[in-house]
C-alpha positions in Angstrom: -32.6 32.4 219.2 -30.9 35.3 219.0 -33.4 38.5 219.1 -35.2 37.7 222.4 -32.4 38.1 226.0 -34.7 36.2 228.2 -34.5 32.3 226.9 -33.5 29.9 229.1 -32.0 28.1 226.5 -31.7 24.4 228.0 -30.7 21.8 225.2 -29.6 22.4 222.1 -27.6 20.1 219.2 -26.5 19.7 215.8 -24.4 17.2 214.2 -21.4 17.6 216.3 -22.6 18.6 219.6 -24.6 18.4 222.6 -25.2 21.3 224.5 -27.0 21.1 227.9 -27.5 24.1 230.1 -29.6 22.9 233.1 -30.3 26.2 234.7 -28.8 29.2 232.7 -28.6 32.7 233.0 -30.7 33.7 230.2 -28.2 37.5 230.0 -25.0 35.9 230.0 -26.4 32.9 227.7 -27.9 35.8 225.4 -24.7 37.5 225.3 -22.4 34.2 224.7 -24.2 32.7 222.1 -24.5 36.0 220.2 -20.8 36.0 220.4 -20.2 32.2 219.2 -22.7 32.8 216.4 -20.9 35.6 214.6 -17.6 33.9 214.8 -17.0 32.5 211.2 -17.1 28.4 211.2 -18.1 28.3 215.0 -19.3 25.5 216.6 -20.2 24.9 220.1 -16.9 23.4 221.1 -16.0 28.0 221.0 -18.9 28.4 224.0 -17.0 29.4 227.2 -17.7 26.3 229.7 -17.5 28.7 232.5 -20.7 30.2 232.2 -22.8 26.8 231.3 -24.3 25.7 235.2 -23.2 23.4 237.7 -24.2 20.1 236.1 -24.2 20.9 232.6 -21.7 20.9 229.4 -20.8 20.0 225.5 -20.5 16.6 224.7 -19.2 15.5 221.3 -21.6 13.2 219.7 -19.0 10.8 218.8 -18.6 9.5 222.8 -19.8 6.5 223.2 -21.0 7.6 226.8 -22.4 10.8 228.8 -22.3 10.9 232.5 -25.7 12.4 233.7 -25.8 14.6 236.1 -28.7 15.2 238.8 -29.3 18.6 237.2 -29.5 16.7 234.3 -31.9 14.6 235.5 -34.1 17.5 237.0 -34.5 19.5 233.4 -34.4 16.6 231.2 -37.1 14.9 233.4 -35.1 11.7 234.3 -35.3 9.5 236.5 -33.2 8.7 239.4 -31.6 5.7 238.0 -30.7 7.3 234.9 -26.7 7.7 234.8 -25.3 7.5 231.6 -27.2 7.6 228.4 -25.6 7.7 224.6 -25.3 10.9 222.9 -28.3 9.5 220.9 -30.5 8.5 224.1 -29.3 12.1 225.0 -31.2 14.0 222.6 -34.4 11.6 222.3 -34.1 12.4 225.7 -34.3 16.0 225.5 -37.0 15.5 223.1 -39.0 14.7 225.4 -38.4 17.1 228.3 -40.7 19.2 229.8 -40.4 22.1 228.8 -42.3 25.4 227.1 -40.7 25.1 223.3 -38.7 23.1 220.9 -37.6 25.3 218.2 -36.2 23.2 215.0 -33.4 24.9 213.1 -32.1 22.2 211.3 -31.8 19.1 209.3 -33.7 16.1 209.7 -36.8 14.3 210.8 -37.1 14.3 214.7 -40.5 13.5 215.3 -43.0 11.0 213.3 -46.8 9.5 214.3 -46.7 5.9 216.2 -48.5 4.6 213.2 -45.8 4.8 211.5 -42.3 3.5 211.4 -38.4 5.0 211.2 -38.3 3.0 207.5 -41.7 5.7 206.6 -40.2 8.4 207.5 -36.8 8.1 205.5 -34.4 9.5 207.5 -32.3 6.6 208.2 -29.2 9.2 210.0 -31.9 10.0 212.9 -33.5 7.0 214.0 -32.1 6.6 217.1 -32.7 10.2 218.3 -36.5 10.4 217.0 -39.6 10.3 218.9 -43.4 9.9 218.5 -45.5 12.7 218.3 -47.5 11.3 221.8 -44.1 11.5 223.6 -43.6 15.5 223.3 -43.5 17.2 227.1 -43.3 20.8 225.4 -45.7 22.9 225.8 -45.2 24.3 221.7 -43.0 23.7 218.6 -41.6 25.7 216.1 -40.5 24.6 213.1 -37.4 27.2 211.8 -36.5 24.1 209.6 -38.3 21.7 207.1 -39.7 18.2 207.3 -38.4 18.5 211.3 -41.5 16.6 212.3 -43.5 14.2 210.1 -47.5 15.6 209.7 -48.7 12.5 211.3 -46.3 13.3 214.2 -47.9 16.8 214.5 -50.9 16.0 214.1 -50.4 13.5 217.1 -48.1 16.1 218.9 -51.5 18.4 218.3 -53.8 16.1 219.8 -51.9 15.2 222.7 -52.0 18.9 223.8 -49.0 20.1 222.3 -49.5 23.5 220.3 -47.9 23.7 216.3 -48.4 24.6 213.2 -46.9 23.2 210.5 -43.0 23.9 208.9 -44.7 25.5 205.9 -46.6 28.0 207.9 -43.5 28.5 210.6 -41.6 29.3 207.9 -43.4 31.3 205.6 -42.0 34.5 206.2 -39.0 33.8 204.5 -41.0 33.5 201.6 -43.6 36.4 202.4 -39.9 38.1 202.1 -39.3 37.4 198.7 -42.1 38.3 197.2 -41.6 42.0 199.1 -38.4 42.3 197.6 -39.6 41.1 194.3 -42.5 43.5 194.0 -40.1 46.5 195.6 -37.7 46.0 193.2 -39.7 45.7 190.3 -41.5 49.0 191.4 -38.0 50.9 191.9 -37.1 49.4 188.4 -39.7 51.6 187.0 -39.2 54.8 189.2 -35.5 54.4 187.4 -36.7 53.8 184.4 -38.9 57.1 185.1 -35.8 59.0 186.1 -37.5 59.2 189.6 -34.4 57.7 191.2 -30.7 56.5 190.8 -28.7 53.7 191.8 -27.6 55.7 194.6 -30.4 56.3 195.7 -32.3 53.4 195.0 -29.6 51.3 197.2 -30.0 54.1 200.0 -33.9 53.4 200.3 -33.8 49.2 199.9 -31.7 49.8 203.2 -33.5 52.1 204.6 -36.7 49.6 204.6 -35.4 46.6 205.5 -37.1 47.2 209.1 -40.3 48.2 207.9 -40.4 45.1 205.0 -39.8 42.7 208.0 -42.8 44.3 210.0 -45.1 43.9 207.2 -44.0 39.8 207.0 -44.4 40.1 210.4 -48.0 41.1 210.3 -49.1 38.9 207.6 -47.6 35.8 209.9 -49.3 37.1 213.2 -52.7 37.3 211.2 -51.9 33.8 210.1 -51.4 32.5 213.6 -54.4 34.5 214.6 -56.0 32.8 211.7 -55.4 29.4 213.2 -55.8 29.6 216.6 -59.3 31.2 215.6 -60.4 28.1 213.2 -59.0 26.2 216.3 -61.6 27.6 218.6 -64.2 27.0 216.3 -63.5 23.6 215.0 -65.5 21.5 217.2 -68.7 23.6 216.2 -67.8 23.8 212.5 -66.5 20.6 212.1 -68.9 19.9 209.3 -68.2 22.7 207.3 -64.5 21.8 207.5 -65.3 18.3 206.1 -67.7 19.8 203.8 -64.8 21.9 202.3 -62.7 18.9 201.8 -65.3 17.4 200.0 -65.2 20.5 197.7 -61.9 20.4 196.8 -61.6 16.8 196.6 -64.3 16.4 194.1 -63.0 19.4 192.2 -59.4 17.0 192.2 -57.6 20.1 193.9 -56.8 18.2 197.3 -56.2 14.6 197.8 -57.1 13.8 201.6 -54.9 10.9 202.4 -51.6 12.3 200.6 -52.1 15.8 203.2 -53.3 13.2 206.0 -56.4 15.3 206.8 -59.1 12.8 208.4 -61.4 10.5 206.4 -65.2 10.7 207.0 -65.2 7.7 209.6 -62.5 9.6 211.2 -64.6 12.7 211.4 -67.6 11.0 212.7 -65.3 9.4 215.5 -64.0 13.1 215.9 -67.2 14.3 216.1 -68.6 11.8 218.3 -66.0 12.7 220.7 -66.2 16.8 220.5 -62.8 17.2 219.0 -62.1 19.0 215.8 -59.4 19.5 213.3 -55.9 20.4 215.6 -53.8 23.0 213.8 -51.8 21.1 211.6 -54.8 20.0 210.5 -56.2 23.3 209.6 -52.8 24.3 208.6 -53.2 22.7 205.4 -56.9 23.7 204.8 -55.8 27.8 205.4 -53.3 26.9 202.4 -55.8 25.4 200.2 -58.2 27.8 200.8 -55.8 30.7 200.2 -54.7 28.8 197.1 -58.7 28.3 195.5 -59.6 32.0 196.9 -56.3 33.8 195.3 -57.1 31.6 191.9 -61.1 32.6 191.8 -59.9 36.4 192.8 -57.4 36.6 190.0 -59.8 35.5 186.7 -61.9 38.2 188.5 -63.2 42.0 188.1 -61.9 42.1 191.5 -58.2 43.7 191.0 -59.8 46.5 189.0 -62.1 48.0 191.6 -60.6 51.3 192.3 -61.5 51.0 196.0 -59.0 48.3 196.4 -56.2 50.1 194.9 -55.6 51.2 198.7 -54.8 47.3 198.9 -51.8 47.7 196.4 -50.4 51.1 198.3 -50.9 49.0 201.7 -49.0 46.8 200.9 -45.7 48.8 200.6 -43.1 50.3 203.0 -44.7 53.8 203.4 -41.6 55.6 202.2 -42.9 53.8 198.8 -46.3 54.8 199.5 -45.2 58.6 199.7 -43.3 58.7 196.4 -44.2 56.3 194.3 -48.3 55.7 194.1 -48.4 56.9 190.4 -45.8 54.2 189.7 -47.9 51.7 192.1 -50.7 51.7 189.8 -48.5 50.7 186.3 -46.7 47.7 188.7 -47.1 44.8 186.5 -48.1 42.5 189.4 -50.8 44.9 190.7 -53.8 42.6 190.2 -51.8 39.7 191.7 -50.8 42.4 194.7 -54.3 43.2 195.1 -55.9 39.2 194.8 -53.0 38.3 197.2 -54.0 41.3 200.0 -57.9 40.6 199.8 -57.1 36.6 199.8 -55.0 37.0 202.8 -57.5 39.3 204.2 -60.4 37.1 203.6 -58.8 34.1 205.0 -56.9 35.0 207.7 -59.7 36.7 209.4 -62.9 34.6 208.4 -61.6 31.5 207.8 -60.8 28.6 205.4 -64.2 27.9 204.8 -65.7 31.6 204.7 -65.7 32.0 200.5 -67.4 28.6 200.3 -69.8 29.0 202.6 -71.4 33.0 201.1 -71.2 31.2 198.3 -73.5 28.1 198.6 -75.9 30.0 200.8 -76.4 33.1 198.7 -75.4 31.8 194.9 -72.8 34.8 194.7 -69.3 33.9 193.0 -65.9 34.4 194.5 -65.6 38.0 192.9 -69.1 39.4 194.9 -68.1 37.7 198.3 -64.6 39.7 198.3 -66.5 43.0 197.5 -69.1 42.6 200.3 -66.5 41.4 202.7 -64.5 44.7 201.3 -67.6 47.0 202.0 -68.5 44.9 205.5 -65.1 45.4 206.2 -65.3 49.1 205.8 -68.5 49.5 207.4 -68.0 47.9 210.9 -64.6 49.5 211.1 -63.0 46.3 211.1 -59.4 47.3 211.1 -59.8 50.3 213.9 -61.2 47.0 216.3 -58.5 44.6 215.1 -55.8 47.1 216.1 -57.1 47.6 219.4 -57.3 44.1 219.9 -53.6 43.7 218.8 -52.4 47.0 221.0 -54.0 44.3 224.1 -51.7 41.2 222.9 -50.0 39.5 225.9 -51.8 42.0 228.5 -55.0 40.3 228.0 -56.0 36.3 228.6 -55.3 34.8 225.3 -58.8 33.6 225.0 -60.4 36.7 225.9 -58.5 38.0 222.9 -59.9 35.5 221.1 -63.0 36.3 222.2 -63.1 39.6 220.8 -61.6 38.3 217.6 -64.7 36.1 216.9 -67.2 38.8 218.1 -65.9 41.4 214.9 -66.0 37.9 212.9 -69.0 37.4 213.7 -70.0 41.2 212.6 -68.4 40.9 209.2 -70.0 37.8 208.4 -73.1 38.8 209.1 -73.2 42.4 207.0 -71.2 40.3 204.5 -74.3 38.0 204.3 -76.5 40.5 204.1 -75.1 42.5 201.4 -74.9 39.6 199.1 -78.8 38.8 199.5 -79.2 42.6 197.9 -80.6 42.6 194.8 -78.4 43.6 192.2 -75.8 41.8 189.6 -72.5 43.3 191.3 -71.8 45.0 194.5 -70.0 48.5 194.0 -67.7 48.9 197.0 -67.7 52.9 196.9 -71.0 53.6 196.5 -72.0 51.1 199.0 -69.8 52.1 201.9 -70.9 55.6 200.8 -74.8 54.8 200.7 -74.7 53.3 204.2 -71.2 54.6 206.1 -72.8 57.7 207.7 -76.2 55.7 208.9 -73.9 53.3 210.6 -72.0 55.7 212.4 -75.4 57.9 213.5 -76.3 54.1 214.9 -73.4 53.7 216.2 -73.2 57.4 218.1 -76.5 56.5 219.3 -76.9 52.7 220.3 -76.9 53.8 223.9 -80.3 55.7 223.7 -81.3 53.6 221.3 -81.3 50.0 223.2 -83.9 48.7 225.4 -83.9 48.8 229.3 -83.2 45.0 229.0 -80.6 45.3 226.2 -78.7 48.1 227.8 -78.2 46.3 231.3 -76.4 43.4 229.1 -74.6 46.0 227.5 -73.4 47.4 230.5 -72.5 44.1 231.9 -70.9 43.2 228.7 -68.5 46.7 229.4 -67.7 45.7 232.3 -66.6 42.1 231.8 -64.4 43.2 228.9 -62.9 45.4 230.9 -62.4 43.9 233.9 -59.9 41.2 231.7 -57.7 43.8 230.6 -59.5 45.8 227.4 -59.4 49.7 227.4 -62.5 51.4 228.6 -63.0 52.8 224.5 -62.4 49.2 223.4 -64.5 47.4 225.5 -67.6 49.5 224.4 -67.4 48.7 221.0 -67.1 45.0 222.0 -69.7 45.2 224.1 -71.5 47.2 221.4 -71.1 44.4 218.5 -73.8 42.1 219.4 -76.5 44.8 219.3 -74.5 45.9 215.5 -75.8 42.3 213.5 -78.8 43.8 212.5 -77.7 47.3 211.9 -77.6 47.4 208.0 -81.5 46.3 208.7 -82.0 49.3 210.5 -80.0 52.1 208.0 -81.9 50.7 204.9 -85.2 50.6 206.8 -84.2 54.4 207.6 -83.7 55.4 203.8 -86.0 53.5 202.2 -88.7 55.4 204.4 -86.7 58.0 205.1 -86.7 58.1 208.6 -83.9 58.8 211.0 -81.6 56.2 212.4 -82.2 56.6 215.4 -86.0 56.4 215.5 -86.0 53.4 213.6 -83.0 51.8 216.0 -85.1 52.7 219.2 -88.4 50.6 217.0 -86.2 48.1 215.8 -84.9 47.4 219.5 -88.1 48.0 221.4 -90.5 45.7 219.2 -87.1 42.8 218.9 -87.5 43.1 223.0 -91.2 42.7 222.5 -91.8 40.5 220.5 -89.3 38.0 222.1 -87.5 38.5 218.4 -84.1 39.1 219.7 -84.5 35.8 221.8 -85.7 33.9 218.7 -82.7 35.2 216.9 -80.1 33.9 219.6 -81.6 30.5 219.7 -81.7 30.2 215.7 -77.9 31.4 216.2 -77.8 28.0 218.3 -79.2 25.7 216.5 -76.8 22.4 215.9 -75.2 22.3 212.0 -75.0 18.7 210.8 -74.0 19.3 207.2 -74.8 21.5 204.7 -78.2 21.7 204.3 -78.7 22.7 208.2 -76.0 25.3 207.7 -78.4 26.4 205.0 -81.6 26.7 206.5 -80.4 27.9 209.7 -78.7 31.2 207.4 -81.9 30.9 206.0 -83.8 31.3 209.2 -81.9 34.2 210.1 -82.4 35.9 207.2 -86.2 35.3 207.1 -86.3 36.8 210.9 -84.3 39.9 209.9 -86.4 40.9 207.2 -89.8 40.0 208.4 -88.8 42.1 211.7 -87.6 45.2 209.3 -91.1 45.0 207.7 -92.9 45.3 211.2 -90.2 47.8 212.1 -91.4 50.0 209.2 -95.4 49.5 209.6 -94.6 50.3 213.2 -93.4 53.8 211.9 -96.0 54.0 209.1 -98.5 54.0 211.9 -99.7 56.5 214.1 -98.2 59.5 215.7 -96.1 60.8 218.1 -93.1 59.7 218.5 -91.1 55.9 217.5 -91.7 55.6 221.3 -95.2 56.2 221.3 -95.8 54.4 217.7 -94.1 51.5 218.9 -97.0 51.8 222.3 -99.6 52.0 220.4 -98.5 49.6 217.8 -98.3 46.9 220.4 -101.9 48.0 222.7 -103.7 47.4 219.7 -106.8 44.6 219.9 -105.2 42.5 217.0 -105.8 38.3 217.6 -103.1 37.8 215.2 -100.6 39.7 217.5 -102.0 38.2 220.7 -101.4 34.6 219.4 -97.8 35.4 218.0 -96.8 36.8 221.3 -98.5 33.8 223.0 -97.0 31.0 220.5 -93.4 33.0 221.4 -94.1 33.2 225.2 -94.8 29.0 225.0 -91.7 28.8 223.3 -89.5 30.7 225.7 -90.5 27.7 228.1 -89.3 24.7 226.2 -85.5 24.1 226.8 -85.1 23.2 223.5 -85.3 24.5 220.3 -85.0 22.5 216.5 -85.4 23.4 213.6 -89.1 22.3 212.4 -90.2 24.5 215.6 -88.1 27.8 214.6 -89.7 27.4 211.3 -93.0 27.5 212.8 -92.4 30.5 214.9 -90.8 32.4 211.4 -94.1 31.3 209.8 -95.9 33.0 212.4 -94.0 36.1 212.4 -94.4 36.0 209.0 -98.3 35.7 209.1 -98.6 38.8 211.7 -96.4 40.8 209.1 -99.0 40.2 206.1 -101.8 40.8 208.3 -100.3 44.2 210.1 -99.6 45.2 206.9 
């Protein structure tokens, strides 16, 4: 509240007073609140009443009645007949006021669900002022204090349009700061033990890094909120995955959905029928359980020992420490825990609560393999550059456009992670994989404009224009517009490596063949198939894997045939007298005329493409 000079504080209350300023001057109010805050043992009575706008005032909670001015009625959304309220009634009205933000920084539980009684809440002192979640008219709630709302109250508020998380999400900066403080002090103690630092220098260094530690902590908090926004956006389409995740945790004895107020299977069915997903408070619970689960699995694996991931250790600390004490970091006694935490936070914050479980079930991979594949994909996709670009336009582009951009990166990383996990072999070497595929991917990015077919090029240009129209800069808009065409980038590079061919030639053939045989269209339709549970998810993933593998096989065959450029070879291959090719084209043309696609139809189409591969080979 003292970090922004633009807040218009309308109402505040504590156990002694109710402060009401119906039409505050934000600058004057800020200066006065800062002055009062810095006074020892201050109360709202220390606030200069001359600075309060007309109709407002500071009222003792011991009063029997408070006169309600027209200005107070207007700001609180009260009827014209409301002339007097008790202090408790005034606070109750304030909690239900049509405002932008309610911020709870005190002690007590002020919001419950309609289904709960005051006795259920267990906070008798606030029974008279407590409101139900569906009575809130604010847009956003921030929870600086603990237990300001019941979890059912949060869920009810969220289902009625209020944007909020949970107290443990909004409060996580405190825990994060403590963790950084402990780990920094362990590092500096090691430096002192090795004669690299004295007590005075240590103290000065800690003071110097205060702001950067705050930035690191806020970065983690922003990512966590971003994760919840992306999960919330996808929740309707991925509610089956979330339900399955809950069931798995229940089966492992890690979660009790009744204690956490998560929906029963019957409630899940009702939400699916209504087209309603999980709320942010519910997703906050899943996010937290996912982090605990992922962290435990990574800590028990060899992931923290991977040399490539030592960069995560350095990145955790402020820059002055990275520059001076990199060697000390390698012998930090909590090195494994820091690396496991960093990978967990990145994977869950960027990919969501259900990502690890989905990858494990889809591919049979271990948690360590998924973490390594994700780490490889993050580098190959240049995800950090994309995320930084998306973050840089925060508050300057529409929120939904920003989430659209994050969802594109999410799709790319999910696709690449899955592809890497399907490679033969026991374990993934992060550094070797980055080296193996990195140059080829960069070659594809730089030549993508020339590699795309004419229809794809037009689609790319339209997407780039749309991103720019929404406020993204040209460079970022070009990268975002290119992402949908890069989901098969690893297939293209692998064919080029295996056949010792130039990446641009393979890319031109891949996109050209995809357009000519309608394989790009088929992949898009398969990806849109509805998922009604785990087996649908597995089926859809397998269909996409098969389609990409068969398209890659056909590309290799095309480039191995005939003479001339890649375009000439493709043209010759498509014009040859082949009944199987004609039959496949006719079938896919017929499919394109249908409005609906289902799993059996997609499976038949994939089988036909597979037969074409075998016949052409």
